N, C-alpha and C positions, 0 to 999 in steps of 0.2 A: 773042556773048551770046544765050542762049535767051530767047525771049519767053514768059513764063509767064502763063496765064490767072488771073484772080481766081477763087478756089475756096473753097467752104465748108470750115470747119475740120474738120468731121466727115470729109470726104473725104480731107483731107490726113493726118489721124490714121490713117485706114484704110490709106493708102498707106505711111505710116511703119511700121505694124505688118506689112504684107506684105513689107517690105524687111528685117525682122529686129528692129525695135525692139519692146520689150515695156513695158507699163505696170507700173512697180514699185509705185507708190502713187498714190492720187488723193484729193483733197480738193476737193469742188465741181467746178469746171471746170479746176482746176489739176492737171496730171498730170506725174509724173516718169517719163520714158522712159529705159530702159537698153538697151544692146547690148554684148555682150562685146567688150573691147578698145577701147572708145570711151568718152569722158566722158559722164556723165549729161546729159540734156537736159530742161529744163523747158518743157512745152507749155502755155501759159496762154491758151487761146482757148475761148470758148463754141462749142458744136457748130454753132449756126446762123449764126454770124458769118462774113462773108467775109474771107478773107485776101487782101490786095491784091498787086499785081505785085511791088513791091519786097520785101515780106516773104516772098513765095513764093520769089523768087530767092535770098534770104538763107538760108532754111530748106534749099532744095535744095543750095546750095553746101556748107553745113556738114554736112548729113546724108546726102548722096549720092543725092538723088532725081532722077529724070528725068521729063520730061513723060509718057512712056509708063507710068510708075508710077501716075499719077492715073487 
């Protein structure tokens, strides 16, 4: 298991965008991300909030992120 650092949501969103996810639509801090061939993903975090270790591991597992992407 990879140990993920707690990270600001803005940084995680930037990493997702670099790995091919695009913001389809946004309403406030709620964003719907899309990537061809994969199900849509709702990203519901304020930019300045920190995403903890468990949530980071969950996002990474389902969305294909690696620590080097951050």
